[in-house]
C-alpha positions as a Markdown table, in Angstrom:
| # | Residue | x | y | z |
|---|---|---|---|---|
| 1 | Met | -0.1 | -0.3 | 0.0 |
| 2 | Tyr | 1.2 | 3.5 | -0.8 |
| 3 | Leu | 1.8 | 6.0 | 1.2 |
| 4 | His | 1.3 | 9.4 | 1.4 |
| 5 | Gln | 4.8 | 11.4 | 2.9 |
| 6 | Ser | 2.8 | 13.0 | 5.5 |
| 7 | Gln | 1.1 | 9.7 | 6.4 |
| 8 | Lys | 4.8 | 8.3 | 6.6 |
| 9 | Asn | 6.1 | 11.1 | 8.6 |
| 10 | Tyr | 2.8 | 10.6 | 10.7 |
| 11 | Phe | 3.3 | 6.8 | 11.7 |
| 12 | Gly | 7.0 | 7.2 | 11.5 |
| 13 | Glu | 6.5 | 9.7 | 14.5 |
| 14 | Ile | 4.0 | 7.3 | 16.1 |
| 15 | Lys | 6.4 | 4.7 | 16.2 |
| 16 | Arg | 9.0 | 6.7 | 17.6 |
| 17 | Arg | 7.1 | 8.0 | 20.8 |
| 18 | Met | 6.2 | 4.7 | 21.6 |
| 19 | Lys | 9.4 | 3.6 | 21.3 |
| 20 | Thr | 10.2 | 6.4 | 24.2 |
| 21 | Ile | 7.1 | 5.0 | 25.9 |
| 22 | Asn | 8.4 | 1.8 | 26.4 |
| 23 | Asp | 12.0 | 2.7 | 27.3 |
| 24 | Tyr | 10.3 | 4.9 | 30.1 |
| 25 | Lys | 8.4 | 1.5 | 31.2 |
| 26 | Glu | 11.2 | -0.9 | 30.9 |
| 27 | Lys | 13.7 | 1.7 | 33.2 |
| 28 | Ile | 10.3 | 2.2 | 35.7 |
| 29 | Leu | 10.7 | -1.7 | 35.9 |
| 30 | Phe | 14.0 | -2.0 | 36.2 |
| 31 | Asp | 14.0 | 0.2 | 39.1 |
| 32 | Leu | 11.3 | -1.9 | 40.7 |
| 33 | Ser | 13.9 | -4.7 | 40.2 |
| 34 | Thr | 16.4 | -2.7 | 42.9 |
| 35 | Leu | 13.7 | -2.4 | 45.4 |
| 36 | Thr | 14.2 | -5.3 | 47.4 |
| 37 | Pro | 12.1 | -5.9 | 50.9 |
| 38 | Arg | 15.3 | -4.3 | 52.9 |
| 39 | Lys | 16.1 | -1.3 | 50.7 |
| 40 | Ile | 11.9 | -0.9 | 51.2 |
| 41 | Val | 12.3 | -0.9 | 54.7 |
| 42 | Glu | 15.2 | 1.3 | 54.5 |
| 43 | Asn | 13.5 | 3.9 | 52.5 |
| 44 | Leu | 10.5 | 4.1 | 54.8 |
| 45 | Asp | 12.8 | 4.2 | 57.8 |
| 46 | Lys | 13.8 | 7.9 | 56.4 |
| 47 | Tyr | 10.2 | 8.9 | 57.4 |
| 48 | Ile | 8.9 | 6.8 | 59.8 |
| 49 | Ile | 10.1 | 5.6 | 63.5 |
| 50 | Gly | 10.0 | 2.4 | 64.7 |
| 51 | Gln | 7.1 | 0.1 | 63.3 |
| 52 | Asp | 9.2 | -2.3 | 61.9 |
| 53 | Lys | 6.4 | -5.2 | 61.7 |
| 54 | Ala | 4.3 | -3.3 | 59.5 |
| 55 | Lys | 7.2 | -1.8 | 57.1 |
| 56 | Lys | 8.4 | -5.6 | 56.9 |
| 57 | Ala | 4.3 | -6.4 | 55.6 |
| 58 | Val | 4.4 | -3.4 | 53.5 |
| 59 | Ala | 7.7 | -4.0 | 51.7 |
| 60 | Ile | 7.2 | -7.8 | 50.9 |
| 61 | Ala | 3.5 | -7.1 | 49.6 |
| 62 | Leu | 5.4 | -4.4 | 47.3 |
| 63 | Arg | 7.9 | -6.7 | 46.1 |
| 64 | Asn | 5.4 | -9.4 | 45.4 |
| 65 | Arg | 3.9 | -7.2 | 42.7 |
| 66 | Trp | 7.1 | -7.3 | 40.9 |
| 67 | Arg | 7.6 | -10.7 | 41.4 |
| 68 | Arg | 4.6 | -11.4 | 39.8 |
| 69 | Gln | 5.0 | -9.9 | 36.9 |
| 70 | Gln | 8.4 | -11.5 | 36.3 |
| 71 | Val | 6.7 | -15.3 | 36.0 |
| 72 | Glu | 4.7 | -17.2 | 32.9 |
| 73 | Arg | 2.0 | -14.9 | 32.1 |
| 74 | Ser | -0.3 | -17.9 | 32.0 |
| 75 | Met | -0.1 | -17.6 | 36.0 |
| 76 | Gln | 0.2 | -14.2 | 36.7 |
| 77 | Asn | -3.6 | -14.0 | 36.7 |
| 78 | Asp | -3.5 | -16.4 | 39.8 |
| 79 | Ile | -1.0 | -14.6 | 42.2 |
| 80 | Ile | -3.5 | -12.3 | 43.9 |
| 81 | Pro | -2.2 | -9.6 | 46.3 |
| 82 | Asn | -2.4 | -10.0 | 50.2 |
| 83 | Asn | -4.0 | -7.1 | 51.3 |
| 84 | Ile | -2.6 | -5.6 | 54.8 |
| 85 | Ile | -5.1 | -4.5 | 58.0 |
| 86 | Leu | -3.0 | -2.6 | 59.8 |
| 87 | Ile | -4.2 | -2.3 | 63.6 |
| 88 | Gly | -3.3 | 0.8 | 66.5 |
| 89 | Pro | -4.1 | 4.1 | 67.7 |
| 90 | Thr | -4.4 | 7.3 | 65.5 |
| 91 | Gly | -1.0 | 8.8 | 64.8 |
| 92 | Val | 1.4 | 6.4 | 64.7 |
| 93 | Gly | 1.6 | 6.1 | 61.2 |
| 94 | Lys | -0.5 | 3.4 | 59.4 |
| 95 | Thr | -0.9 | 6.4 | 56.7 |
| 96 | Glu | 2.2 | 7.4 | 56.0 |
| 97 | Ile | 3.6 | 4.1 | 55.8 |
| 98 | Ala | 1.1 | 3.7 | 53.1 |
| 99 | Arg | 1.6 | 7.0 | 51.3 |
| 100 | Arg | 5.8 | 6.6 | 51.4 |
| 101 | Leu | 5.2 | 3.2 | 50.1 |
| 102 | Ala | 3.6 | 4.3 | 47.1 |
| 103 | Asn | 5.9 | 7.6 | 46.7 |
| 104 | Leu | 8.7 | 4.8 | 46.2 |
| 105 | Thr | 7.4 | 3.7 | 43.0 |
| 106 | Ser | 5.4 | 6.5 | 42.0 |
| 107 | Ser | 2.1 | 3.6 | 42.0 |
| 108 | Pro | -1.2 | 5.5 | 41.7 |
| 109 | Phe | -2.5 | 5.9 | 45.4 |
| 110 | Ile | -5.5 | 7.3 | 46.8 |
| 111 | Lys | -6.8 | 7.1 | 50.7 |
| 112 | Val | -10.5 | 6.8 | 51.6 |
| 113 | Glu | -12.2 | 6.4 | 54.6 |
| 114 | Ala | -14.6 | 3.4 | 55.0 |
| 115 | Ser | -16.9 | 5.5 | 57.4 |
| 116 | Lys | -17.8 | 7.7 | 54.2 |
| 117 | Phe | -19.3 | 5.2 | 52.6 |
| 118 | Thr | -23.1 | 3.9 | 52.6 |
| 119 | Glu | -24.7 | 1.2 | 51.1 |
| 120 | Val | -26.2 | 0.9 | 47.9 |
| 121 | Gly | -29.2 | 2.1 | 47.7 |
| 122 | Tyr | -28.7 | 5.2 | 50.8 |
| 123 | Val | -27.5 | 8.5 | 50.2 |
| 124 | Gly | -23.9 | 8.9 | 49.7 |
| 125 | Arg | -20.5 | 7.9 | 48.4 |
| 126 | Asp | -20.7 | 4.3 | 46.4 |
| 127 | Val | -17.6 | 2.1 | 47.3 |
| 128 | Glu | -17.0 | 2.0 | 43.6 |
| 129 | Ser | -15.9 | 5.5 | 43.7 |
| 130 | Met | -12.6 | 4.7 | 44.8 |
| 131 | Val | -11.6 | 2.9 | 41.8 |
| 132 | Arg | -12.6 | 6.1 | 39.9 |
| 133 | Glu | -10.9 | 8.5 | 41.9 |
| 134 | Leu | -8.0 | 6.3 | 41.8 |
| 135 | Met | -8.1 | 5.8 | 37.9 |
| 136 | Asp | -8.6 | 10.1 | 38.0 |
| 137 | Phe | -5.0 | 10.3 | 40.0 |
| 138 | Ser | -3.0 | 7.7 | 37.5 |
| 139 | Tyr | -4.4 | 9.5 | 34.6 |
| 140 | Asn | -3.0 | 12.9 | 35.8 |
| 141 | Gln | 0.6 | 11.0 | 37.2 |
| 142 | Val | 0.9 | 9.4 | 33.5 |
| 143 | Arg | -0.1 | 12.7 | 31.7 |
| 144 | Asn | 2.6 | 14.7 | 33.8 |
| 145 | Glu | 5.2 | 12.5 | 33.5 |
| 146 | Leu | 4.6 | 12.0 | 29.5 |
| 147 | Ser | 4.5 | 15.5 | 29.7 |
| 148 | Glu | 7.7 | 15.8 | 30.9 |
| 149 | Met | 9.2 | 13.2 | 29.0 |
| 150 | Phe | 8.1 | 15.1 | 25.5 |
| 151 | Arg | 8.9 | 18.6 | 26.8 |
| 152 | Glu | 12.3 | 18.9 | 25.0 |
| 153 | Asp | 10.4 | 17.4 | 21.4 |
| 154 | Gly | 7.2 | 20.2 | 22.1 |
| 155 | Arg | 9.8 | 23.1 | 22.7 |
| 156 | Gln | 12.0 | 21.9 | 19.3 |
| 157 | Lys | 8.7 | 21.9 | 17.4 |
| 158 | Ala | 7.3 | 24.9 | 19.3 |
| 159 | Ile | 11.0 | 27.2 | 18.2 |
| 160 | Glu | 9.9 | 25.7 | 14.4 |
| 161 | Arg | 6.6 | 27.2 | 14.6 |
| 162 | Val | 7.7 | 30.6 | 15.8 |
| 163 | Leu | 10.6 | 30.5 | 13.1 |
| 164 | Asp | 8.0 | 30.2 | 10.4 |
| 165 | Ile | 5.9 | 33.5 | 11.8 |
| 166 | Leu | 9.6 | 35.4 | 12.5 |
| 167 | Val | 10.8 | 34.3 | 8.8 |
| 168 | Pro | 8.2 | 33.3 | 6.8 |
| 169 | Leu | 8.7 | 31.9 | 3.3 |
| 170 | Gln | 8.0 | 33.5 | 0.7 |
| 171 | Val | 8.7 | 31.7 | -2.7 |
| 172 | Lys | 6.2 | 31.8 | -5.5 |
| 173 | Pro | 6.2 | 27.5 | -6.6 |
| 174 | Asn | 7.0 | 29.2 | -10.4 |
| 175 | Asp | 9.5 | 31.6 | -9.8 |
| 176 | Pro | 12.8 | 31.1 | -12.2 |
| 177 | Lys | 14.9 | 32.8 | -8.9 |
| 178 | Lys | 13.0 | 29.9 | -6.8 |
| 179 | Val | 16.6 | 27.9 | -5.6 |
| 180 | Glu | 18.6 | 31.0 | -4.9 |
| 181 | Lys | 15.6 | 32.9 | -2.8 |
| 182 | Glu | 15.3 | 29.0 | -0.8 |
| 183 | Glu | 19.1 | 29.2 | -0.5 |
| 184 | Arg | 18.8 | 32.6 | 1.2 |
| 185 | Phe | 15.5 | 31.7 | 3.4 |
| 186 | Lys | 17.7 | 28.8 | 5.0 |
| 187 | Arg | 20.6 | 31.1 | 5.7 |
| 188 | Thr | 18.5 | 33.8 | 7.3 |
| 189 | Arg | 16.4 | 31.2 | 9.2 |
| 190 | Glu | 19.4 | 30.0 | 10.7 |
| 191 | Lys | 20.5 | 33.5 | 11.8 |
| 192 | Val | 17.5 | 34.2 | 13.4 |
| 193 | Lys | 17.3 | 30.7 | 14.9 |
| 194 | Glu | 20.3 | 31.5 | 16.7 |
| 195 | Lys | 19.7 | 34.4 | 17.8 |
| 196 | Leu | 16.5 | 33.1 | 19.2 |
| 197 | Leu | 18.2 | 30.0 | 20.9 |
| 198 | Lys | 20.1 | 32.9 | 22.7 |
| 199 | Gly | 17.8 | 34.3 | 23.9 |
| 200 | Glu | 17.8 | 38.0 | 21.9 |
| 201 | Leu | 14.6 | 37.9 | 20.9 |
| 202 | Asn | 12.6 | 37.0 | 23.8 |
| 203 | Asp | 10.9 | 40.8 | 24.6 |
| 204 | Lys | 10.2 | 40.7 | 20.4 |
| 205 | Val | 6.3 | 41.3 | 19.6 |
| 206 | Ile | 4.6 | 38.5 | 17.4 |
| 207 | Thr | 1.5 | 37.8 | 15.9 |
| 208 | Val | 0.2 | 34.0 | 17.0 |
| 209 | Pro | -2.9 | 32.0 | 16.1 |
| 210 | Val | -4.6 | 31.6 | 18.9 |
| 211 | Asp | -7.6 | 29.0 | 18.9 |
| 212 | Glu | -10.5 | 30.4 | 20.7 |
| 213 | Pro | -11.6 | 27.5 | 23.0 |
| 214 | Thr | -14.9 | 25.9 | 23.2 |
| 215 | Pro | -16.8 | 27.2 | 26.5 |
| 216 | Gln | -16.2 | 24.5 | 28.7 |
| 217 | Phe | -19.0 | 22.8 | 31.3 |
| 218 | Glu | -18.6 | 21.5 | 34.3 |
| 219 | Ile | -21.0 | 19.4 | 35.8 |
| 220 | Ile | -21.5 | 18.6 | 39.6 |
| 221 | Pro | -22.9 | 15.2 | 39.8 |
| 222 | Ser | -25.8 | 14.8 | 42.3 |
| 223 | Phe | -26.2 | 11.7 | 44.3 |
| 224 | Gly | -26.3 | 8.6 | 42.1 |
| 225 | Met | -24.3 | 10.4 | 39.1 |
| 226 | Glu | -21.3 | 9.5 | 39.7 |
| 227 | Asn | -22.0 | 5.5 | 38.4 |
| 228 | Leu | -22.5 | 6.5 | 35.3 |
| 229 | Asp | -19.4 | 6.8 | 33.1 |
| 230 | Ile | -20.3 | 10.0 | 31.0 |
| 231 | Asn | -18.4 | 13.1 | 30.8 |
| 232 | Phe | -21.8 | 15.6 | 30.7 |
| 233 | Gly | -19.5 | 18.0 | 29.9 |
| 234 | Glu | -17.4 | 17.0 | 27.1 |
| 235 | Met | -21.1 | 16.2 | 25.8 |
| 236 | Ile | -22.6 | 19.4 | 25.7 |
| 237 | Ser | -19.1 | 21.4 | 24.7 |
| 238 | Ser | -18.9 | 18.9 | 21.8 |
| 239 | Met | -22.5 | 20.2 | 21.0 |
| 240 | Leu | -21.6 | 23.7 | 20.1 |
| 241 | Pro | -20.3 | 25.4 | 17.3 |
| 242 | His | -16.5 | 24.8 | 16.3 |
| 243 | Arg | -13.9 | 26.4 | 17.4 |
| 244 | Arg | -13.1 | 30.0 | 15.8 |
| 245 | Glu | -9.2 | 30.8 | 14.9 |
| 246 | Arg | -8.6 | 34.0 | 16.0 |
| 247 | Thr | -4.6 | 36.1 | 16.9 |
| 248 | Arg | -3.1 | 38.0 | 19.6 |
| 249 | Glu | 0.2 | 39.7 | 19.9 |
| 250 | Val | 2.8 | 38.4 | 22.5 |
| 251 | Ile | 6.7 | 38.2 | 23.1 |
| 252 | Val | 8.5 | 35.7 | 21.6 |
| 253 | Glu | 9.4 | 33.7 | 25.2 |
| 254 | Lys | 5.6 | 33.8 | 25.6 |
| 255 | Ala | 5.0 | 32.4 | 22.4 |
| 256 | Ile | 7.5 | 29.7 | 22.8 |
| 257 | Glu | 5.6 | 28.7 | 26.0 |
| 258 | Tyr | 2.2 | 28.3 | 24.3 |
| 259 | Phe | 3.2 | 26.9 | 21.3 |
| 260 | Thr | 5.2 | 23.7 | 23.5 |
| 261 | Glu | 2.4 | 23.3 | 25.5 |
| 262 | Ile | 0.6 | 22.8 | 22.5 |
| 263 | Glu | 3.2 | 20.3 | 20.9 |
| 264 | Ile | 3.1 | 18.5 | 24.4 |
| 265 | Ser | -0.3 | 17.6 | 24.1 |
| 266 | Lys | -0.6 | 16.7 | 20.5 |
| 267 | Leu | 2.3 | 14.3 | 21.3 |
| 268 | Thr | 0.9 | 12.5 | 24.7 |
| 269 | Ser | -2.5 | 11.7 | 23.1 |
| 270 | Arg | -5.5 | 10.6 | 25.3 |
| 271 | Asp | -5.4 | 7.1 | 24.2 |
| 272 | Ile | -1.7 | 6.5 | 24.8 |
| 273 | Val | -2.3 | 8.2 | 28.6 |
| 274 | Val | -5.0 | 6.2 | 29.4 |
| 275 | Glu | -3.7 | 2.9 | 28.0 |
| 276 | Glu | -0.6 | 3.2 | 30.5 |
| 277 | Ala | -2.9 | 4.9 | 33.6 |
| 278 | Lys | -4.8 | 1.8 | 33.0 |
| 279 | Phe | -2.4 | -0.7 | 33.2 |
| 280 | Arg | -0.6 | 1.4 | 36.5 |
| 281 | Val | -3.7 | 1.0 | 38.3 |
| 282 | Glu | -4.5 | -2.7 | 37.4 |
| 283 | Asn | -1.1 | -3.6 | 38.3 |
| 284 | Asn | 0.7 | -1.6 | 40.8 |
| 285 | Gly | -2.8 | 0.5 | 42.2 |
| 286 | Ile | -2.7 | 0.9 | 45.9 |
| 287 | Ile | -6.1 | 1.9 | 47.8 |
| 288 | Phe | -5.8 | 2.9 | 51.8 |
| 289 | Ile | -8.8 | 2.4 | 53.4 |
| 290 | Asp | -8.7 | 4.5 | 56.5 |
| 291 | Glu | -11.0 | 3.2 | 59.6 |
| 292 | Ile | -12.3 | 0.4 | 58.3 |
| 293 | Asp | -13.1 | -0.3 | 62.1 |
| 294 | Lys | -16.2 | 2.1 | 61.6 |
| 295 | Ile | -17.7 | -0.4 | 59.6 |
| 296 | Ala | -17.4 | -3.6 | 61.5 |
| 297 | Ser | -20.8 | -5.0 | 62.6 |
| 298 | Leu | -20.9 | -5.2 | 66.7 |
| 299 | Asp | -24.9 | -5.6 | 66.8 |
| 300 | Lys | -26.2 | -7.3 | 64.0 |
| 301 | Lys | -29.6 | -6.5 | 64.8 |
| 302 | Ser | -29.3 | -2.4 | 64.8 |
| 303 | Thr | -30.0 | -0.3 | 61.9 |
| 304 | Ser | -26.7 | 1.2 | 61.8 |
| 305 | Asp | -25.2 | -2.0 | 61.9 |
| 306 | Val | -27.3 | -3.9 | 59.4 |
| 307 | Ser | -26.1 | -0.2 | 57.2 |
| 308 | Lys | -22.6 | -1.4 | 58.0 |
| 309 | Ser | -22.7 | -4.7 | 56.6 |
| 310 | Gly | -24.3 | -3.6 | 53.7 |
| 311 | Val | -21.0 | -1.4 | 53.0 |
| 312 | Gln | -18.6 | -4.3 | 53.2 |
| 313 | Arg | -21.0 | -6.0 | 51.4 |
| 314 | Asp | -20.1 | -3.7 | 49.1 |
| 315 | Leu | -16.7 | -3.4 | 49.5 |
| 316 | Leu | -16.1 | -7.3 | 48.7 |
| 317 | Pro | -16.2 | -7.3 | 45.3 |
| 318 | Ile | -13.9 | -4.8 | 44.9 |
| 319 | Val | -11.2 | -6.1 | 46.8 |
| 320 | Glu | -11.8 | -9.6 | 45.5 |
| 321 | Gly | -11.3 | -8.2 | 42.0 |
| 322 | Ser | -14.2 | -7.0 | 39.5 |
| 323 | Asn | -14.7 | -4.8 | 36.6 |
| 324 | Val | -16.0 | -1.2 | 37.9 |
| 325 | Pro | -16.6 | 1.1 | 35.0 |
| 326 | Thr | -15.0 | 4.5 | 35.1 |
| 327 | Arg | -14.8 | 7.4 | 32.4 |
| 328 | Tyr | -11.7 | 5.7 | 30.8 |
| 329 | Gly | -13.2 | 2.3 | 30.1 |
| 330 | Met | -13.5 | -0.7 | 32.6 |
| 331 | Val | -10.8 | -1.1 | 35.4 |
| 332 | Asn | -10.3 | -4.4 | 37.0 |
| 333 | Thr | -9.4 | -4.6 | 40.5 |
| 334 | Thr | -7.9 | -8.5 | 41.3 |
| 335 | His | -4.3 | -7.2 | 41.6 |
| 336 | Ile | -4.9 | -4.0 | 43.1 |
| 337 | Leu | -3.3 | -3.7 | 46.8 |
| 338 | Phe | -5.5 | -2.9 | 49.5 |
| 339 | Ile | -4.4 | -1.8 | 52.4 |
| 340 | Ala | -7.1 | -1.2 | 55.3 |
| 341 | Ala | -6.0 | 0.5 | 58.8 |
| 342 | Gly | -8.5 | 1.2 | 62.0 |
| 343 | Ala | -7.6 | 1.4 | 65.6 |
| 344 | Phe | -10.1 | -1.3 | 66.6 |
| 345 | His | -10.6 | 0.3 | 70.3 |
| 346 | Ile | -14.4 | -1.4 | 70.5 |
| 347 | Ala | -14.5 | -3.5 | 66.8 |
| 348 | Lys | -11.9 | -5.9 | 66.0 |
| 349 | Pro | -11.0 | -7.6 | 63.0 |
| 350 | Ser | -13.3 | -10.9 | 63.7 |
| 351 | Asp | -16.4 | -8.4 | 64.0 |
| 352 | Leu | -16.0 | -7.8 | 59.7 |
| 353 | Ile | -18.0 | -10.3 | 57.8 |
| 354 | Pro | -15.8 | -13.4 | 57.4 |
| 355 | Glu | -15.5 | -13.2 | 52.9 |
| 356 | Leu | -13.8 | -9.8 | 53.9 |
| 357 | Gln | -11.7 | -11.1 | 56.7 |
| 358 | Gly | -10.3 | -13.7 | 54.4 |
| 359 | Arg | -9.6 | -10.8 | 51.4 |
| 360 | Phe | -7.2 | -9.3 | 54.2 |
| 361 | Pro | -4.7 | -12.1 | 55.2 |
| 362 | Ile | -2.3 | -10.0 | 56.6 |
| 363 | Arg | -2.5 | -8.3 | 59.8 |
| 364 | Val | 0.0 | -6.0 | 61.4 |
| 365 | Glu | -0.5 | -4.2 | 65.0 |
| 366 | Leu | 1.2 | -1.3 | 65.4 |
| 367 | Asn | 2.7 | -0.2 | 69.1 |
| 368 | Ser | 1.9 | 3.3 | 70.6 |
| 369 | Leu | 4.8 | 5.8 | 70.5 |
| 370 | Thr | 6.6 | 5.8 | 73.3 |
| 371 | Lys | 8.6 | 9.0 | 74.8 |
| 372 | Lys | 12.1 | 7.7 | 72.7 |
| 373 | Asp | 10.2 | 7.1 | 70.0 |
| 374 | Phe | 8.8 | 10.9 | 69.9 |
| 375 | Glu | 12.5 | 12.2 | 70.6 |
| 376 | Lys | 13.1 | 10.1 | 67.4 |
| 377 | Ile | 10.4 | 11.6 | 65.6 |
| 378 | Leu | 11.0 | 15.2 | 66.1 |
| 379 | Thr | 14.9 | 15.3 | 64.6 |
| 380 | Ile | 15.8 | 11.9 | 63.1 |
| 381 | Pro | 12.9 | 11.4 | 59.9 |
| 382 | Glu | 13.7 | 13.8 | 56.5 |
| 383 | Asn | 10.4 | 15.5 | 57.8 |
| 384 | Ala | 11.0 | 16.2 | 61.1 |
| 385 | Leu | 8.8 | 18.6 | 63.1 |
| 386 | Ile | 11.8 | 20.4 | 64.2 |
| 387 | Lys | 13.4 | 20.5 | 60.5 |
| 388 | Gln | 10.2 | 21.8 | 59.7 |
| 389 | Tyr | 10.1 | 24.6 | 62.0 |
| 390 | Thr | 13.8 | 25.4 | 62.0 |
| 391 | Ala | 13.5 | 25.8 | 57.7 |
| 392 | Met | 10.2 | 28.5 | 58.5 |
| 393 | Phe | 12.1 | 30.4 | 60.9 |
| 394 | Lys | 14.9 | 30.7 | 58.0 |
| 395 | Thr | 12.6 | 32.4 | 55.4 |
| 396 | Glu | 12.2 | 35.2 | 58.4 |
| 397 | Lys | 16.5 | 34.9 | 58.7 |
| 398 | Val | 16.3 | 33.5 | 62.1 |
| 399 | Asp | 18.8 | 30.6 | 63.3 |
| 400 | Leu | 16.0 | 28.3 | 65.6 |
| 401 | Asn | 18.0 | 25.2 | 67.7 |
| 402 | Phe | 16.6 | 23.4 | 70.4 |
| 403 | Glu | 18.7 | 21.8 | 73.2 |
| 404 | Gln | 18.7 | 18.2 | 73.8 |
| 405 | Glu | 16.7 | 18.9 | 77.0 |
| 406 | Ala | 14.1 | 20.7 | 75.8 |
| 407 | Ile | 13.4 | 18.2 | 72.6 |
| 408 | Ser | 13.2 | 15.4 | 75.5 |
| 409 | Glu | 10.8 | 17.6 | 77.8 |
| 410 | Ile | 8.7 | 18.2 | 74.5 |
| 411 | Ala | 8.4 | 14.1 | 74.1 |
| 412 | Asn | 8.1 | 14.0 | 77.8 |
| 413 | Phe | 5.2 | 16.0 | 78.1 |
| 414 | Ser | 3.2 | 14.3 | 74.8 |
| 415 | Thr | 3.4 | 10.7 | 76.1 |
| 416 | Ile | 1.8 | 12.6 | 79.1 |
| 417 | Ala | -1.1 | 14.1 | 77.3 |
| 418 | Asn | -1.3 | 11.2 | 75.4 |
| 419 | Glu | -2.3 | 8.7 | 78.4 |
| 420 | Lys | -3.8 | 11.6 | 80.5 |
| 421 | Met | -6.3 | 12.0 | 77.0 |
| 422 | Glu | -7.2 | 10.5 | 73.9 |
| 423 | Asp | -4.0 | 8.7 | 72.6 |
| 424 | Ile | -3.2 | 10.8 | 68.8 |
| 425 | Gly | 0.2 | 9.8 | 68.8 |
| 426 | Ala | 2.8 | 11.4 | 66.9 |
| 427 | Arg | 0.2 | 14.4 | 66.0 |
| 428 | Arg | 0.5 | 15.6 | 70.0 |
| 429 | Leu | 4.0 | 17.1 | 69.2 |
| 430 | His | 2.2 | 19.3 | 66.5 |
| 431 | Thr | 0.0 | 20.6 | 69.8 |
| 432 | Ile | 2.8 | 20.8 | 71.9 |
| 433 | Leu | 5.5 | 22.5 | 69.7 |
| 434 | Asn | 2.5 | 24.9 | 68.4 |
| 435 | Ala | 1.9 | 25.9 | 72.1 |
| 436 | Val | 5.9 | 26.9 | 72.4 |
| 437 | Leu | 6.4 | 28.9 | 69.3 |
| 438 | Asp | 3.1 | 30.2 | 68.6 |
| 439 | Asp | 4.0 | 34.1 | 70.3 |
| 440 | Leu | 7.3 | 33.4 | 67.9 |
| 441 | Leu | 5.5 | 32.8 | 65.0 |
| 442 | Phe | 3.5 | 35.9 | 65.5 |
| 443 | Arg | 6.6 | 38.2 | 66.4 |
| 444 | Met | 8.2 | 37.3 | 63.5 |
| 445 | Pro | 9.6 | 39.4 | 61.6 |
| 446 | Asp | 11.1 | 40.9 | 64.0 |
| 447 | Ala | 14.9 | 43.0 | 63.4 |
| 448 | Lys | 15.6 | 42.3 | 66.8 |
| 449 | Ile | 15.2 | 38.7 | 66.8 |
| 450 | Lys | 18.1 | 37.2 | 65.3 |
| 451 | Lys | 18.9 | 33.7 | 67.2 |
| 452 | Ile | 16.3 | 31.7 | 69.2 |
| 453 | Thr | 17.8 | 28.5 | 71.3 |
| 454 | Ile | 14.2 | 26.6 | 73.0 |
| 455 | Lys | 15.3 | 25.2 | 76.5 |
| 456 | Lys | 14.0 | 22.9 | 79.0 |
| 457 | Lys | 12.7 | 26.0 | 80.8 |
| 458 | Asp | 11.1 | 27.6 | 77.9 |
| 459 | Ile | 8.9 | 24.1 | 77.1 |
| 460 | Val | 8.3 | 23.9 | 81.0 |
| 461 | Asp | 7.1 | 27.4 | 81.3 |
| 462 | Lys | 4.9 | 27.1 | 78.5 |
| 463 | Val | 3.3 | 23.5 | 78.2 |
| 464 | Leu | 3.1 | 22.7 | 81.8 |
| 465 | Pro | 0.3 | 25.4 | 82.8 |
| 466 | Leu | -1.9 | 23.9 | 80.5 |
| 467 | Met | -1.3 | 20.4 | 81.6 |
| 468 | Glu | -2.4 | 21.0 | 85.0 |
| 469 | Asp | -5.3 | 22.9 | 84.3 |
| 470 | Glu | -7.6 | 19.7 | 82.9 |
| 471 | Asp | -10.1 | 21.9 | 81.0 |
| 472 | Leu | -7.5 | 24.2 | 79.3 |
| 473 | Ser | -5.5 | 20.9 | 78.3 |
| 474 | Lys | -8.6 | 19.6 | 76.7 |
| 475 | Tyr | -8.9 | 22.0 | 74.3 |
| 476 | Ile | -5.4 | 23.3 | 73.8 |
| 477 | Leu | -3.5 | 19.9 | 73.8 |
């Protein structure tokens, strides 16, 4: 079959683009192969103190996903993920473990709260919405990654488009001096391109064609409408007249940015993004279901517990593996990793319906945090609270330092507060530190404040009165 040159160029471009994406996929897979369970735990240790059992369990679960993709294709579908239930009070690192795990591999990740779901037939969110949210997240993630991957290609094409405006070809087909003029045009174009790349023409004003966009309609779904796999905004927009082309005067620098985004959108077609996003969700997706203990049924006869059992029954097919309709097509949930979490103060994992229990075979109990844990949390992790406050004080040109005794006292008061009141884990550190630093944060910027050293006495003076006053401690700490 004979192909026109433009068609050859088009198919060649598609082929080259697909090779770039496939090379990128192989690189990701290679990166995953280097993430052994030990290395995964080492990375988690940078952000989470203690909870070794939980970190070990999620590290094995993550590595098993890579192992599954290495076995024979005929066996891959039979290897299902070992979903995990993390049991422990709030603030001990359950959510952070799951989030950091997803960040390690750029896996699609969402966190949902089980208590927000309702049984089918009741007003509220249905459990399938978690899969749709995960697919939306993955689509945006892939689109952003591909945009960065093709940014340089898009910029090169944008530069050529700007050059077409700056140095238009003005040679008639039957001009006797056509060859001579074309040679002169090429020399001129090269000189202008050289100036353009050096930034000498950045402020020059040019006229660029701008597509006048068709009005976009945002349809906010009412209860139940999110089940429909229809994008009403796109449907209404498509019924309106086609976009009109107009022109606008902009400087060359802005024109290159504008054309770059247009060329990138051409290189990252929706079909390619959807295909990759769907693959990631089905093979690497992680859904973190928090507060799963809130839907455990204690009294099977009460109306509220009947509804809770209904949510569990609706959740079951998603966790077991089923096809969920989304705006990007059907998504299979069989190999999505589900990590559930709950305090389980009143209910127990055994209060979940047996079928759902069976789909979460790995159960790990997280320990309450001790004074030593709090001291480490304040200083060791890369996102430690003291490091965060030190960085914020630096923005006001103030050096903030904590003496070791002061850090120990913060940890001590946090431990006592968690014992006296509700145990909110490491979140207690936020309340204590805020009580200590709020006056300074309010006073800055202040030319008189250049360096601040927080001592044990400062902690005691600020926090002890709050701890001794029962009413104040309940509201402030």
